[in-house]
N, C-alpha and C positions, 0 to 999 in steps of 0.2 A: 604323098601319102606320110610319108618317115616321116615329115616335117610337122602333119598335124598330130600323128603321135606322141613325138614329145612334145609337142604343148598341151595336151590334152595330160601326159603322167607329167606335168608341169603342177598346169592349174587344179586338178583333182584335190592332191593332195594339201595346196595352199585352203581352198573353197574349204576343207574338213577344218583345217587348223581353225581359219575363222570364226566358223560356225560355231564350235566348239568353246571358240573363247568368248562370242555373244553369250553363250551359256552361263561361263564362269563367272560372268559380268553382272548376268540377271539375277542369280543365285546367292550369289558373295551376300549383300545386304540383308537376307532372306537371315542366313547364318551366324551374324552378328547380333540378329536383332534376340531376345529371350522369350522363351515360350512363354507365350499368355497362360497365366494363371488362371484357374478355372473358378469365377465367385461363391464364396463361404456363405452359407445361409445362414441368417441372426438366429442362435437360440430363441424359442417360446421361452416366456417369462413364467416363472413359478403361478400357481395355480393363486389367484387373490392379490398378486404383485404385479403393478402396473413396469409395462417395458423402461427402461432409461431412458431412452428415447419419445418418452411420452410426456404431455405438458404436464407440471404438477399442478393440484388443484390448489387456488387462491387459498392463503388463509390470512382472514382478516387483524390485524393488529391489538393487543390485546388492549383491552381497555384501562386509563386512569385509575389508579384506588381513589376512592373518595376519603372524603376528611370523615376521622371519626366523628361521629359528634359530640356535642356538650352534653357532662354526664354531672356537674357540678356548680350552685349556682353560689356566691357572698351577696348581699346586699344588707341595705340600713333601711330603713324604715321613716323619712324624716316627716311624716305626721306623730309617729308619738313624741318626735321633738318640741313640739309645739308644749303636750301637755307634762313635760321638763322626763322623758321616758328617752333612754337609748336604747334602742334595740337592733341588736345582730343579729344575721341568722345564716344557718350552712344548709345549704340543701343540697341531696344526692340523688339522683334517680337510678333506681333498680329495674331497667327495663322501660317498656315504652311506657309502662298504663302509668305505673306507681311511683312514688316520690317521698322522701322522708327529711325533712327538714328540724332542725337544733338551735338552739342560739340561746344566749343570756340577753336579760333587761333591767337596767339601771333606775335608779331613779335619780331625777342630776338634780341641780338648781333648788334646790326644797333642805333647808337648814333645819327644821323640825322634825321631818319625817325624815325617814334614812328606808331602802329600800332593794329591794334585791332578789331576781326568779332567775329557773331556766323555764325556756319554753319549747313546745313540739308540735308539728303538727305532721299529720299524714296528709296524703295529697293523693285523687285519684282523676286520672288525665282521661277525658272523655275523646276530645281531638287531640290531634298533633302526635307529639313523641314529647315526653317526659325528659327534663324540665318545662319544657316551653307547649306553652294550648292551654285548653279550657278545662280547667278541674274543680276540681271541692274535696271536702274532707272535714274530719274535726282537729281539733288543736286544745290543748290545754297547756299549763304554765303554774309551777309552783314557786310563792313567793314565803322570802321570811323580810321581815320589817320590826324598826324599834324607833321608837318615838318618847321623849319624857325620861328616857331611863328601864323603860320598859319593852319587851321584845313578843314578838308572835310572827303565826304565821298563817298562809292564806293560798287558796289554789284562784284558778280559772279555768274552764272547761266552757268548749264550744263548739260550732262550725262556720264554716267561710265556703265560699265559691266565688272563683275570679279565672284571672285568662292573664298568661306570663309571655311577652315579645322578646325573642333573642334575636341580633341584629352583630352576627361578627362573634363578639363575645360580651359584647354589651347587652344589660336585660332591664324591664321593666317589668314591673306585676304588679296589678289591683285587684283588689277583692275586696270583698265586705261578708258580712253574719252577725254572728249573736252571739254572745258570750255570757253566763254566769259569773260572777267572783264572788268572791268568800274572804276576807282580809281582817281580823281584830288582832289587836297590839293591846295586850291585859297586865296589870302589874295587882300587886296584891290589894290596892283598891277598887280596882275595877275595871273596863275599859279606859282606853286612853285615847286610841284612834282606830279607827277601823273603816271599810267599806263591803256593804254586799247588795248586791243585786244582779237585774238583767241587765244588760248595758248594748249596745250597737259596736261590733268592731271592726275598723276601716284597716285596708292595706293596699298602702302605696310606695312599695321598692325599688331601688334602684342598686343595680351594682353589675358584674362581671361574672361569667363565666370559664369555667377552663374544663 
């Protein structure tokens, strides 16, 4: 009986110590771990503004700027060279429907009569954008002439219609109409040279634009 009591006295403290050591071993990892942080709610976005994590709307790329249209033409009328007249012209477009053309005229290859003048034309464009497209309008010119030592002045007035094409910087303009001219050269004895009447007018001009 005393032997049994001695065994119990020895075993009970040992079992208590073993149980306490096991509990300490199971709780130790939990003490080493940091306590879990509560999740923080995402604050709502201000009214009328998309949240930062929302997909942004697609923005299309900006279109390439278009090249500005040509507004100026410089042309020469080779048909007038057949009659010995050099005719140059500068045309400027005021918007898409109106253009104004001016230029010099010079009489060549004629030793008896010398003449030079300035021409002007107003063109109204029905189609296209000036200075290209179908146009019509009045034209006029003032002429100074001399022959056999005498001098004189004259004028022309008329109307034309036609069409102008522009490819890149190259231009072609054709047209036709009627004109009335009155050019007279006088000296002290009377009329030396002159021309008057209604005549057809043709336009066939080549040039370039800018």
